[in-house]
C-alpha positions in Angstrom: 65.2 178.2 76.2 67.4 176.0 73.9 67.7 172.3 73.8 69.6 170.5 76.5 72.8 168.9 75.4 73.6 165.3 76.2 77.0 163.8 75.5 77.2 160.0 74.8 80.4 158.0 74.7 80.3 154.2 74.2 83.3 152.0 75.0 82.6 149.3 72.4 84.7 146.6 74.2 83.4 147.2 77.7 82.5 144.0 79.5 83.8 141.8 76.7 85.9 139.7 79.1 83.1 139.0 81.6 81.2 136.0 80.4 84.4 134.2 79.3 85.9 134.6 82.8 88.7 137.1 82.1 87.7 139.4 85.0 88.1 142.5 82.9 88.4 143.9 79.4 91.4 146.4 79.6 94.1 146.1 77.0 94.3 144.9 73.4 95.7 141.5 74.4 92.8 140.7 76.8 90.3 141.9 74.2 91.8 139.7 71.6 91.8 136.7 73.9 88.2 137.4 74.8 87.1 137.3 71.2 89.1 134.1 70.6 87.1 132.6 73.5 83.9 133.5 71.8 83.0 136.7 73.6 80.4 139.0 72.1 80.6 142.8 72.7 77.4 143.9 74.5 78.0 147.5 75.2 75.7 148.6 72.4 72.9 146.5 73.9 73.4 148.3 77.2 73.4 151.6 75.5 70.2 150.8 73.6 68.4 150.0 76.9 69.3 153.5 78.2 68.5 155.4 75.0 65.1 153.7 74.7 64.0 155.6 77.9 65.0 158.9 76.3 62.5 158.7 73.4 59.8 160.9 75.0 62.3 163.8 75.3 64.3 163.2 72.1 63.0 166.3 70.5 64.1 168.5 73.4 67.7 167.1 73.5 70.7 167.6 71.3 72.7 164.4 71.4 76.4 164.8 70.8 78.5 161.7 70.3 81.6 160.1 68.8 81.7 158.3 65.4 80.6 154.7 64.6 80.8 152.2 67.5 81.6 154.9 70.0 78.0 156.2 70.0 76.8 157.2 66.5 75.8 153.7 65.4 73.6 152.9 68.5 72.1 156.4 68.5 71.0 156.0 64.8 69.7 152.4 65.5 67.5 154.0 68.2 66.1 156.5 65.7 68.1 159.5 67.0 69.9 162.0 64.8 73.1 162.8 66.8 75.7 165.5 66.2 78.9 163.5 65.6 82.3 164.9 66.5 85.8 163.6 66.3 87.4 160.7 64.4 88.2 157.1 65.2 89.7 154.1 63.4 86.7 151.8 63.5 87.4 148.4 65.1 90.6 149.6 66.8 89.4 152.0 69.5 91.5 152.5 72.6 91.3 154.2 76.0 92.8 157.3 74.4 89.8 157.5 72.1 87.6 157.6 75.1 89.6 160.4 76.7 89.6 162.4 73.4 85.9 161.9 73.1 85.3 163.2 76.6 87.4 166.3 76.0 85.6 167.0 72.7 82.2 166.6 74.2 83.1 168.8 77.2 84.2 171.6 74.9 80.7 171.7 73.4 79.3 172.5 76.9 77.0 169.5 77.3 74.7 169.5 80.3 75.4 165.9 81.0 77.9 163.3 79.8 76.6 159.7 79.7 79.2 157.0 79.1 78.8 153.3 78.6 81.5 151.1 80.2 83.0 149.9 83.5 85.5 151.2 86.0 88.2 151.6 83.3 86.0 153.8 81.2 85.0 155.9 84.3 88.7 156.3 85.0 89.3 157.5 81.4 86.4 160.0 81.6 87.8 161.3 84.9 91.3 161.7 83.6 90.0 163.6 80.6 87.6 166.0 82.2 87.7 165.6 86.0 84.6 166.9 87.6 84.1 169.8 85.2 81.0 168.3 83.6 78.2 166.3 85.2 78.6 162.7 84.2 76.7 159.4 84.6 77.9 155.8 83.9 75.7 153.3 82.1 77.0 150.0 83.4 78.5 147.7 80.8 81.8 146.6 82.3 83.1 143.6 84.3 84.4 145.6 87.2 81.9 148.2 88.4 83.2 149.2 91.9 82.8 152.9 91.3 79.8 154.9 92.6 79.4 156.8 89.3 77.1 154.3 87.7 73.3 153.9 87.6 72.0 150.6 88.9 71.1 149.5 85.3 71.0 150.9 81.8 67.2 151.5 82.1 67.6 153.5 85.4 70.5 155.4 83.7 68.0 156.5 81.0 65.5 157.4 83.7 68.0 159.5 85.6 69.1 161.3 82.4 65.5 162.2 81.6 64.9 163.4 85.2 68.1 165.4 85.3 67.7 167.1 81.9 64.1 167.7 82.6 64.9 169.4 85.9 63.2 166.9 88.2 66.6 165.8 89.6 68.9 168.7 90.3 71.2 167.3 93.0 74.8 166.4 91.9 76.9 164.2 94.2 80.6 163.8 94.1 81.0 160.1 93.5 84.1 157.9 93.7 85.9 156.6 90.6 87.6 153.4 91.6 89.6 151.0 89.4 91.5 147.8 90.2 94.8 146.3 89.0 93.4 143.8 86.4 96.6 141.7 86.4 96.4 141.3 90.2 92.7 140.8 89.9 93.2 137.8 87.6 95.6 136.3 90.2 92.9 136.6 92.9 94.2 139.8 94.5 91.8 142.7 94.8 93.8 145.9 94.7 91.5 148.9 94.2 92.5 152.5 94.0 90.6 155.8 94.2 91.4 157.9 91.2 89.1 160.9 91.9 85.5 162.0 91.8 82.9 162.7 89.1 79.8 164.9 89.7 76.9 162.6 89.2 73.1 163.3 89.2 71.8 161.6 92.3 68.7 159.8 93.2 69.4 157.1 95.8 67.3 154.3 94.3 68.8 154.8 90.8 72.6 155.1 91.5 74.7 152.3 92.9 76.9 152.7 95.9 80.6 152.3 96.2 81.6 148.6 96.6 82.8 147.9 100.1 84.9 145.0 101.3 83.9 142.4 103.9 85.2 143.1 107.4 87.2 140.6 109.5 84.3 140.5 112.0 82.2 138.7 109.4 84.4 135.6 109.3 82.4 133.8 112.1 79.2 134.6 110.2 80.7 133.3 107.0 81.7 130.1 108.7 78.2 129.5 110.1 76.7 130.1 106.6 79.2 127.6 105.2 78.3 125.0 107.7 74.6 125.4 106.8 75.1 125.3 103.1 77.4 122.2 103.2 74.9 120.5 105.4 72.3 121.0 102.7 74.4 119.8 99.8 73.0 116.8 97.8 75.1 114.0 96.3 75.5 114.2 92.5 74.4 117.9 92.4 76.6 120.6 90.8 77.1 123.7 93.0 78.1 126.8 91.0 80.0 129.0 93.5 80.1 132.7 92.6 82.9 135.1 93.6 83.3 136.4 97.2 84.6 135.7 100.6 81.3 134.1 101.8 81.3 131.6 98.9 85.0 131.0 99.5 84.1 130.0 103.1 81.8 127.3 101.8 84.7 125.8 99.8 87.0 126.1 102.8 84.4 124.2 104.9 84.7 121.4 102.3 88.5 121.5 102.5 88.8 123.0 99.1 90.6 126.1 97.7 88.3 128.4 95.8 89.3 131.1 93.3 88.2 134.3 95.3 87.3 136.3 92.2 86.2 133.5 89.9 83.4 131.1 89.5 84.1 127.4 90.6 81.9 124.3 90.4 81.7 121.7 93.2 80.2 118.3 93.2 80.3 115.6 96.0 82.9 117.6 98.0 85.3 118.1 95.1 86.0 120.9 92.7 85.1 119.7 89.2 85.9 122.9 87.4 87.7 126.1 88.6 87.6 129.7 87.3 85.1 128.8 84.6 83.4 130.9 81.9 79.9 130.8 80.6 80.6 128.1 77.9 82.2 125.7 80.4 79.2 126.2 82.7 76.7 125.5 80.0 78.6 122.3 79.1 78.7 121.1 82.7 74.9 121.7 83.0 73.9 119.4 80.2 71.6 116.8 81.9 72.9 117.8 85.4 71.1 118.8 88.5 72.6 122.1 89.7 72.4 125.0 92.2 73.8 128.5 91.9 75.2 130.0 95.1 75.9 133.8 95.1 76.5 136.5 97.6 75.7 140.2 97.4 78.4 142.8 96.6 79.1 144.7 99.8 77.6 148.2 99.8 75.8 147.7 96.4 73.6 144.6 96.9 74.0 143.1 93.4 73.8 139.4 93.4 74.0 138.8 89.7 75.3 140.9 86.8 78.3 142.5 88.6 81.6 140.6 88.6 80.0 137.2 88.0 78.9 137.6 84.4 80.1 134.0 83.8 76.8 133.1 85.5 75.0 134.3 82.4 71.2 134.6 81.6 71.4 131.2 79.8 73.1 129.6 82.8 70.5 131.1 85.1 67.6 129.9 82.9 68.9 126.4 82.9 69.4 126.2 86.7 66.2 128.2 87.6 65.4 130.8 90.2 64.2 128.0 92.6 67.7 126.6 92.5 69.5 129.9 93.1 70.8 130.3 96.6 71.7 133.7 98.1 74.1 133.7 101.1 75.0 136.8 103.0 76.2 137.8 106.5 73.7 139.8 108.5 76.3 142.7 108.5 76.1 142.9 104.8 72.3 142.9 104.7 72.2 145.6 107.4 74.6 147.8 105.4 72.0 148.0 102.6 69.8 150.0 104.9 66.6 148.4 103.6 67.4 148.7 99.9 66.6 145.7 97.8 69.1 143.2 96.5 69.7 143.9 92.8 70.1 142.0 89.5 71.3 143.3 86.2 72.2 140.3 84.0 71.7 142.0 80.7 68.5 140.0 79.9 65.3 141.8 81.0 63.3 138.5 81.1 65.8 136.8 83.4 66.0 139.9 85.6 62.2 139.9 86.0 62.2 136.2 86.7 64.6 136.8 89.5 62.7 139.6 91.1 60.5 139.2 94.1 61.3 137.7 97.5 64.1 135.2 98.0 65.4 133.3 101.0 68.8 134.5 102.1 70.9 132.2 104.3 72.5 134.4 107.0 73.9 131.8 109.4 73.6 128.2 110.7 69.9 127.3 110.6 69.2 131.0 109.9 67.6 132.6 106.9 65.5 135.6 106.1 63.2 136.7 103.3 64.6 139.6 101.3 63.4 141.5 98.2 65.2 141.4 94.9 64.7 144.2 92.4 65.6 144.4 88.7 64.8 148.1 88.3 66.9 149.6 91.1 63.8 151.2 92.6 63.0 150.6 96.3 
C-alpha cells in the first residue's frame, strides 16, 4: 500500500487581528492596520504545534503543500520534505491563493486536507472544494465559530495521525460558518452558514458549532451580575471579556459594554473600552486586577477564542487565581459533561489554567468545573 497523502494549507495572516482587538483578519486593509498596531503573525506557530505530532508517521505520509509561507516554510522547519505545488507572490497572499491551493491539492487526490486559519479560511476551502475531500481545520483565526476545527493545534495533529492511520474512520458533515466582520466590529454578530465540510470526527478532539445565548438565560445572567458586582473590590481592575454574561455585569453597574470586545472597569467606571493586548499590559503595570470570562456557547472555550486580547502575557500577570469564570447553568448543561477549554497559543499558560475552577452560575451560586488544555475529556 502506498503512502497516505496529506494536504497542508497555511493562511499566513490568520488571527493577526486578534491580540490587537480588531476582531478579525479579513482584508488587506485590516491586515495592514494590524501590523501597524504591532500584531505578529502566529499561524506558523500553530501549524508547528500540529506538525510536531505527525513526526512518528512522517515516513508513511506524503505531505503536499503550497510554497513559502503557505505551508512549505513551516514544513521544512519541522524537518519534513514536502511536495510543493503552485505559485504565490510571497508576502502578498490573498483568499484567492487559499482557494487555488485547495483546488491544486484536491486534484492530487489527497486523503486529508489540513488547513491553518479561522472561519474565513474554512469558507475559502469550502468554496474551492466543497465536501469533495475530507478536511480538518487547525485553529489559528480570531473568529472560530465553525465546527470544522480541532480543539487545538495539538489535537488537530493527533486527529490527523489517527485518521491517516485508520484508527478514526468516521467523517462528519460539519458546518462552515462566517460572520460579517464589518458588522462584528460594530458589535453586531451576524453569522451565516456557507456549507459543510467532511471532517474526521472524534468528539473530544473536534470543537462544536458556536451557539448563541437564549433569551431565557437573561435572568440567570442578571443573578450572576449581581453576585460579581457584590464581590468587586475598590481600586481593582476588572478585565471583562466578550459575551452577553459579561455585558450583564457592566449593565448592573450602569455601564455600556462592547459586546464583542474587551473592556476594563474600576470602581464602577469603564477606564478603557475595546482594548487590545498592549493597552491591557499598560493598564496592568503595578495594578491589582481580575479577569472575568464566560464560555463560548456550545464549545466551552473560556480563553483563546474571540478574546485573544487577553493574551498569555496578560494572563500570566493577572494569574489563574484572579481569573473568574462566569456562566449560566444552561450553558454549562449544554456542554454535556465536556470540560471547559483553553487554547491561548502558549502551552505553559494553557497548562497553568488546567484543573478545576470555580464557575459563578448565579447569585451566591457557584460550581467546580474542569478546565482542559488538550481537548480530551
